[in-house]
C-alpha positions in Angstrom: 93.4 92.6 95.3 95.2 95.1 97.5 94.0 98.6 97.5 96.2 101.3 99.0 94.8 104.8 100.1 97.1 107.3 101.6 95.7 109.6 104.2 98.7 111.4 105.5 102.3 111.0 104.6 104.8 113.3 106.0 106.7 114.6 109.3 103.3 116.2 110.2 101.4 113.0 110.2 101.3 109.5 108.6 98.3 107.1 107.9 97.4 104.7 105.3 94.4 102.8 104.4 94.5 99.2 102.8 92.1 96.5 101.9 92.2 93.5 100.0 88.5 93.9 99.1 87.4 91.9 102.2 89.1 93.2 105.1 90.2 97.0 105.5 92.7 98.3 107.9 94.9 101.3 108.7 98.4 101.5 109.2 99.8 104.2 111.4 97.4 106.5 113.6 99.0 110.0 112.5 95.8 111.2 111.2 92.8 112.8 112.8 89.8 110.4 113.0 87.9 113.0 111.0 90.3 113.2 108.3 90.3 109.3 108.0 86.4 109.4 107.8 86.8 112.0 105.0 89.0 109.6 102.8 87.8 106.2 103.5 84.4 106.3 105.5 83.3 104.7 108.7 85.8 103.8 111.3 83.5 101.1 112.6 84.3 99.2 109.3 88.1 98.9 110.1 89.4 95.6 111.2 92.3 97.6 113.1 95.0 99.8 112.9 98.9 98.6 112.8 101.2 101.1 114.5 104.9 101.1 113.7 106.3 103.2 116.8 105.3 105.8 119.4 106.6 108.9 117.7 103.3 111.4 117.5 103.4 111.6 113.5 102.6 107.7 113.5 100.7 107.5 116.8 99.2 110.7 117.8 95.7 109.3 117.6 95.8 105.8 119.0 93.6 106.8 121.7 91.0 108.4 119.5 91.0 105.2 117.4 90.7 103.1 120.5 87.5 105.2 121.9 86.1 104.6 118.3 86.4 101.1 119.1 89.2 100.3 116.7 91.8 97.7 117.8 95.4 99.0 117.5 98.2 96.5 117.1 101.8 97.6 118.1 105.0 96.2 120.0 104.9 96.1 123.9 107.5 98.7 123.7 105.5 101.1 121.7 102.5 100.6 124.0 104.5 101.3 126.9 105.9 104.3 125.4 102.5 105.5 124.4 101.4 104.9 128.2 98.1 103.2 127.0 96.6 100.1 127.8 93.2 98.3 127.5 91.6 95.5 125.6 91.7 97.5 122.3 95.6 97.7 122.6 96.9 94.4 121.0 100.7 93.7 121.7 102.4 91.8 118.8 105.9 90.2 118.6 108.5 90.5 116.0 108.5 87.4 113.6 105.2 86.0 115.1 102.4 85.7 112.6 98.8 86.8 113.5 95.7 86.9 111.5 93.5 90.0 111.1 90.5 89.2 109.0 91.7 87.9 105.7 95.1 89.2 106.3 98.0 87.2 107.5 100.6 89.7 109.4 104.1 89.3 110.4 105.8 92.1 112.2 109.5 92.7 111.8 112.0 94.7 113.8 113.3 98.2 112.0 115.9 100.3 113.2 114.8 103.8 114.6 115.3 106.0 117.7 112.1 104.3 119.3 111.5 101.9 122.0 110.6 98.7 119.8 109.9 99.9 116.2 108.2 97.6 113.8 107.4 96.9 110.0 104.8 94.7 108.9 104.4 92.2 106.2 101.1 91.4 105.1 99.6 88.7 103.0 96.3 88.1 101.5 95.5 85.4 98.9 98.3 85.3 96.4 99.4 89.1 97.2 102.0 90.2 99.6 102.7 93.8 100.8 105.7 95.1 102.9 105.3 98.2 105.0 108.5 99.9 106.4 109.2 103.5 107.4 111.4 105.4 109.9 114.2 102.8 109.6 117.9 102.9 108.7 117.9 99.5 107.6 115.5 97.0 105.9 116.5 93.3 105.5 116.0 92.7 101.6 115.4 89.2 102.0 111.6 89.1 101.5 110.3 86.9 98.8 107.4 87.3 96.4 106.5 90.9 97.2 103.6 92.2 95.1 103.4 95.6 96.9 105.9 97.6 98.5 105.2 100.6 100.8 108.5 102.1 101.7 110.1 105.3 103.2 112.1 107.4 100.8 112.9 110.5 103.0 115.7 112.3 101.5 118.0 112.8 98.6 121.7 112.6 99.8 122.9 115.6 97.6 120.1 117.7 98.7 120.6 116.9 102.4 124.2 117.8 101.9 123.7 121.0 100.2 121.1 122.1 103.0 123.9 121.3 105.6 126.4 123.3 103.8 124.0 126.3 103.5 123.0 126.1 107.0 119.7 125.2 106.1 120.1 122.1 108.1 122.2 121.5 111.2 124.8 118.7 111.0 123.0 117.0 114.1 119.7 116.7 112.3 121.6 115.4 109.2 123.0 112.7 111.4 119.7 111.9 113.1 118.2 111.6 109.5 120.8 109.3 108.3 120.7 107.1 111.4 117.1 106.6 111.6 115.5 107.1 108.2 115.7 105.6 104.5 117.0 107.7 101.8 116.7 107.3 98.2 120.0 105.4 97.7 119.0 102.9 100.6 115.8 102.4 98.8 117.4 101.6 95.5 119.7 99.3 97.1 117.1 97.6 98.9 115.1 96.9 95.5 118.4 95.6 93.8 118.8 92.9 96.5 115.2 92.1 96.9 113.1 89.6 94.7 111.1 91.7 92.2 109.8 88.8 90.1 106.0 89.4 91.4 106.2 93.2 92.2 103.2 95.0 91.1 103.7 98.6 92.5 105.6 100.7 95.0 104.5 103.4 97.3 107.3 105.9 98.6 106.3 107.4 101.9 107.3 110.1 104.3 109.3 112.3 102.1 111.2 115.2 103.9 109.9 118.6 102.7 113.2 120.2 102.5 115.7 117.5 101.7 113.9 115.4 99.0 113.2 115.8 95.4 109.9 113.5 94.9 110.1 113.6 91.0 113.7 112.3 91.0 113.0 109.7 93.5 109.9 108.4 91.6 111.9 108.3 88.3 114.8 106.6 89.9 112.7 103.7 91.6 110.5 103.1 88.7 113.6 102.8 86.3 115.1 100.1 88.6 111.8 98.3 89.4 110.0 98.6 86.3 106.5 98.8 87.8 104.2 102.1 88.6 105.7 104.0 91.5 103.4 106.2 93.5 104.3 109.2 96.0 102.1 108.9 99.0 101.8 112.6 99.8 101.0 113.8 96.1 
């Protein structure tokens, strides 16, 4: 059974602990190792860490994890941007499956202002989890998902109001919309996705000033009919 423990989920840092009860791992390296230990215990027990892209709130502590003997999996482009090498850095390719303990993992390309950003599809037994954050688009053609961890960064009306009031510069609004998934994107993703086996949804990486997480949760839960959790609550 897949268990998800958010460690950090915001523009300040992102890190999530996953286990299928046999193989524990991290997705993202945006939290201090001390914070990770606080939440989930010994780093030595981790099978590895999946990193989506090079931005600091997702990859700031890769070197610390490597020093703690944690293998870090990422695209070759992400490793190049981080300027990090070594046997603990494990480049992976889009659409090429690899095994990590009892997990079968397939990276897939996302749309973000980064060198070679990835999302990840993870399967263990009969359960299947999709993880995608910091992306303007997600291909909805995943079948049999039981768990979804998906960015829900902003509400369109709140963002528009903040631009109108001057709280958000139009250039920032444009960057958000080019590179991040808002609530309407999330709803459309679920409308087009096979939900027949869906068990739970985690909404990630909400913008502090441009989102209403209670409204996001209610909307996604109403559409999917499954429990929805906000990762930074």
